[in-house]
Structure formats: C-alpha cells, structure tokens
N, C-alpha and C positions, 0 to 999 in steps of 0.2 A: 071518657074520651076527651071531653073539653079540657079537663085538668092537664092531660098529657100534652095537648096542643099549646096550652098556655105555658107550660114549663119548657117546651121545645122553643117557643118564641122568646122566652126570657134567657135562654142559654147563651146566645151571642152577646147579649148585654152584660151578663155576668162575666163572661170571658173577657170582654173589653175592659171592664172594671178591674178584674184581676191583673190583666196585663199592664194597665196604666199604673196600678199600685206597685207592681213588681219593677217596672221601669223607674218609678220614683225612688224606690229603695236602692236600686243599683246605680243611681245617677249621682251618688255622692262624690264630691271632689274634696281636696284637702288644701288648706291654706299653707303659708310658708312655715308655720309652726307645727304642721302635721295634724291640725284640728279639722274634723269633718266640716265641710261646707256644703250647703245645698247648691246644686247646679244652677238653679234659677237665680240664686244670689250672684253668681258669677256671670250670668247671661249666656251660659253654654247651651247651645241648641243646634241641632242638625236636622236637615230635611232628607229623608230617605224614602225609597219606594216601598209601598205596601207589598209584602211578599205574595199576596193573592192576585196581583195584577198580571194580566196576560202579556206574553212576550211582545206582541205587536205594539201595545200601548207603551211598554218599557222602551222599546227601540225608538218609538216616536219621541218619548221624553228625552232620550239620549240626544237624538238629532236636534230637537228644539233647544235643549240646554246648551249644547256645544256650539250653537250658532251665535249665542250672545257674546258681544264684545266683552272681553275681560274674563271669559271662561276658557281655560286651557285644559282640554280633555286628553292631553298626552298621557296623563296618569293611567287611563284605562286602555291605552293602546298596548300592543304586544311589547313587552320589555318595560312597561311602565310600572311604577310601584303599586298600582291598584288594578293591574290586569288580572291577578289572582285574588280571589277565586274567579274563574272565567265563566261567568253566567250573567244573564240579562239583569237580574235583580241587583247584583253587586255593582255592575257597571252603571246601571241607571241611578242607583243610590248615590254613587260618587258624582256623576254628572249633575244630578238634580241638586245635590248639596252645593256644588260649585256655583250653580245658577242662583240658588237661594242666597248664598253669601254675596255674590256679585250684585244682585238686584236689591240688596238692602236688608235682608233677613226679616222681612215682614211676614206675618202669617199668610198673607195672600200670595207671597212668592213661593209658597210650598203647597200649592193646591194640585196642579197637574191633573185637572179634571177628576179629582177625587182619588188619584192613584198614589198619593204621597202622604206622609205623616211627619210631624215634627217630634223629635225625641230629645230627651235631655241626658240620655246615657250615650257616651261616646261610642259611635259605631266602628271606629278604627279597628282594623284587624291585621295582625302581622306588620308588614312594612307599609301597609296602606293606611296612612294617617289622614283623617278627615280634618280639614281646617275648620276652626271655630268661626 
C-alpha cells in the first residue's frame, strides 16, 4: 500500500519532467541558413496560462493584464486575430503574454499567483500570433 502511495505521489513530478522535455524538443527554431537553433539561444519565451487554472482566476488575469499601459487586448475581442479559440485559457494566455512582454519579460512578470508558465515553444495558433 505504501509503495502505491509513493508511486502516485511521484506521478505528477514524472509528468512535469516529461512535459518540460517535450516542450524543450518542440521549441527548436532555425537561423537564416536553416540550421536548428535552441529557442533559449534566441531568447524566445512566452507567458501562458496553465490549462488547469479555474475560469475565475483566468478572467481576473485577463482584467489585470489588460489594465496595464501598453497592453492592447483588442486581439482577444470579437473580430480580433486571437479571439478564436474562444475560451478563457486562450484569451488569458494572450493577455498574460502581452503583459509579460510589456512588463519586461522577467520571470516574475509571469507568475499570476501560480497560474502561469513560461514556455519556449511558440504558442501561436492559426492567425493568432504571440509576439516574442
């Protein structure tokens, strides 16, 4: 029974390690000659919402982010290039990344009370392009 509890406790840690390795593999960018480059070498990083965050927290993060001078949240309004997909995680990720960029891209600018994460794989999707 104790061994089962220990393995259940270690499961989230193992999953986090696996996800970080996967994100690291998928984060490759290419230089002007088409050679692979590590995203960390280019400084590419984005702040996005953790998908497990509840909607109330996500909406608070959107409101907080969009109030900062220099953050233009028109992208997530109806008709904006980042309105689709129309859900709280996507909208919050865009707003939080805009805040992160405007505030200076320090790791502390992407905390949002533990509801955000910095990624090196470009989260852009379709017409929604996340600025670096």
